[in-house]
N, C-alpha and C positions, 0 to 999 in steps of 0.2 A: 479538535481544536481548545477544549476545555483542558485537556491533559496538558498541554503544550503552555497554555496560559498558567495553570496552577504550578507547574514546575518553575516556569520563569518568575511568578510571583514569590515561591518559596524561597528562590534565590535572590529576593531583594528587589525585583523588578516591579515597581510601584504602579506603572502604568497597566502591567498585566493584571494586578490586582483590581484596579479601578474597573478594567474592561469587563473581568469576570462578575464584579458586583452590578455593573449596568446590564449585563446580558442575564442574570438570574433575577433581577429586581422584580419582574412581573411575577414569576413564582412565588419568591418570598413574600410579596404582598399578598399573594392569594392564600398561603399559609396563615397570614396573620388575620386577615380579614374572616377566614374560616373559624377561628378560635375566638377572635373579639369582637367579631362584627364591626359594623361601621362605627368605630370609636377613635376619639383622638390620640388613644394609647397606640393605635396601629402605627403612626408615623415614629412615635417614642420607642417601640418595640424594633421598629427596621433599623434606627439609629443604633440602639443598643447592638443588634446583630451584627451591625456593618463593623462596630468598633471591636466586637468578639471575633469576628472574622478577620481583621487585621492583626489581631494579637495571636490567633491560633491557626493563621493559614498553613503554617509548617506541620501541624498535627494530620493534616489530609494524607491518609495513606494510599487512596486509590484516587489519583488525579483526575481520571476520567469521570470520578463519580463526586465532582465538587458541587455540583447542583444539588444533589440529594444532601449532601453536608450542610451548604448554606441553608437549606429549607430546615433541616435538623437544628440548625442554630436559632432560627427563628421561631421553630416550634418550642424550643426550651425557652426563650425569651418570652414568649407568650405566658407559659406555664408559670413562668416567675413571676410575671405581672400579674396574673389571675390569683396566685396564691398570696400576692402582697396586697390586693384588695381585701383579704380576711385578716392578714397579719401584714400590716403595713411595714414594719420596722424589723422583721427578722428574716428578710431576704437579701442576699448579695445579687445585685444586677448581673455580675459577670460570673455566673455560678459555675459556668465550664471550665474556670480555672482550676488546676489541680490543687488539692487543699495542702500538699506539702511543698509547695514552690511559691513564692511571693510574686506578685504582678511583674516586679522588674525582673525577676530570674525568666519569668515567661516571655518578656519581650526580649530578654537576651537570647533567645533561641532562634531568632532569623534577623534578616538584615533591614526589617522594616521599623526596628526601634526607633532609629533616628528620625524616620520619617514622621512617626506618630508625635514624637517630643517636639519637632519642628512646628508641626501643626497645633499643638498645644500653646506654644508660644505666643499664637495669634489670638488666642481667647484674653478677654479683659482679666486682670488679676483676680478679682473677687470669684469670678466664675472658674477661673483656673484653680484657685485654692480649693474650691468644692470639690471639682474633679479629681484633684490630686489626692484629697482626703479620701474620698469615696471609693477610688479604684487603685490607688497605689500606697496607701498607708496601710499598715499591718494593725493598728489599733484604734484610730480613730475613724471608723467607717459607718456607722449606723448615723441614720438622720438626726437621732437626738444627740449623738457626740459632736457631729459635725455643727449642728446648730448651735450647741453650746460652746463649743471651741472658737465659733466666729462671732459668737454672740448676735445671732439672728434668729427669727421664729423658724421653726421647720418648715412652714410653708416657703419661706424665702430659699431655704436649702433645695427644696423640692423644684423650684422654678429655675434656680441658678443651675442645678444639675440637667434639666430638661434642654434649657437654652445652651448649656454647655455641650451637650452631646450634638444637639442640631448644629451649633456652629462649629464644633470638631469635626463633623462629617464634611461640612462645607470647606473648611479650612483644609483638609486632607486631600481633597480634590484641587483645591487651588493650589498647594504646594507641592503636588505631585512631581512635577519636573524640576523642583528648585533642588539646589545644593544644601545638604543638612549637615549639622556639626555632630560631634560625637556627644550623644546624650549620656552615655556611659561614663564618660570622662567627666562630665559636669557633675554627676552625682557623685563619683568617685572623690573628686576635689573637695565636694562639700563634705563627704563624710571624714574625710582626712582632715578638713578644717574643725570637725566636729571633736574628732579625737584628740586633737592638738589643743583645742580649746579646754577640755576636760583636764588634760595632763598639765596645761599651763597653770590650771585653779589649783590642781593637787600641790602643785610646787608653791602656791602663794603668788602666782603671776598673773592672776585674772584680769586685775586691773591694766596691765601691759597689754593683753589681747585686746580689752576693749578700747584702749587707746588706738590701737593699730587698727582693727579691723571693723569697729562699730562707730556709727556716727556719734559725734560729741552730744548732738541732740536726740539721740535715740530715744523712743517712747514705749514705755511697758505699759500696755494695754491691759484693762482688766477691773479698774475700780472706777468709781465716779468719774475721777479725771485721770489722764494719762500721766505717769510719772517720767519727768523727763530727765535725762543724764546718766552718767554712770554709777553715781555714788550707790543708789539704792540698789542696783544689779551687783554691784561689788559686794556690797554688804550682806546681801541676801545670799550669796554664793558662800561667803566666809562663814556665815552663820551655820549653813548646813554641814560645811566641813567640820567646824569645831564640834557639832553635834555627832560627828562620825557618820555622817549621810554623805554617800558618794554616788555618783552616777555613771552610767555605762552606755555607750551607743548601742542601740538595738536595731535601729533602720533609719534610713535618710531618703528623703525624696527631694529633688531639687530642680528648679527649672531656672531660667535667665534670672529673676528678680523675686523667687519665692523659695524658701528653704525650710525644710520640715525635718526636724530632728527628733526621733522617737528614743527617748532614754528610758534604761531600768533605773529605778531608785532603790540603792543598796543602804537598808538603814543597819545601825549597829545591833548587836546580837543581845545587848541589855536592853534596848527600846525598839523592836521589830516594827511597832506600829507608829514611830515618829512621822514619818512621811508616806504618802500614797506608793504603790508599787512601781509606778510609771508616771513619766512626765512629757509631754510633747511641747517642743519648741517651735511656735509658728513665726516666722520671721519674713518681713518683707525688706528686700534689698534695693540700693539704689547705687551703681558704680562700683559694685561689690562689696558695699558697707552696709551693716543692719541699720535699717531706719526704725522700724517698729519690731516689737516682740510681744508675743503673748504665750503665757504659759498655761498649758491646758494638762489636767490630770483626767485620762480616760475613765478609769476607775470609777470616778466621782460622777461621771455623764453630766452632771450640771455645771462643771468648770467654772470659768471666770465669765462675768457678765459685762461686755462692754462693746464698743463697736468692732466691726470685724476688719481683719487686716485689708488695708488699702492697696 
């Protein structure tokens, strides 16, 4: 029974995967209780483990032993949680992901990708942004960086991640039988837009891109008050290019109304410290047009202080 369900789940049958998680829920909880005791962390660990299972079910080599594999996932999640109690900011909660692959590449390995992203869209934007940064970004992943990038306390980041994982687990079950859009196409379109934006800026046409694709009332967040409109953004890009600073797309994460563009900053040879080595564009969108932008330099950790992207 387990073997058939596992093979179906690996082929993209979301109902089969949900059935597996339900069938082995008691054993998974028993492992968590044995390592963590009767702690609120147990539910968080089980939610983490369920998300890891969703992303890694394709890695199960022996379908008949999926129960043992799920318990191993829980055991690793518990160990991660126990380590984080001593080193709270040094642990990646999805430690099973292969270090040489990005999270999105892991998702591309099986057909559950679109189901996961469809469920992600059901989360509130602020919660979704925290999940996207923590688990799908490549440079803004620590609690400190997320807090700085979003302009909120670390405790708020923790609560948003905890709420997000719980809500995501619920949303995954609620959307198991729904039709899902192509998440990879959404990310590809956003990445193409990022490349086109930089290319236009290099040609001196950044203002045209702003007029076409960004709201006239776009707000740049990060200071005491938002800076509204295109002029400041246009001048900032022109200033960087005039100084010989160029940007290169490194990684893109996108959902329906949030886009995260991670850029490498290429400084001129005669001024290698002009800008930090990287910048992340955090954008909220409405009807495909950018409404708010926050620029965050991961290397600085402190980033910009202002309200989070709504």
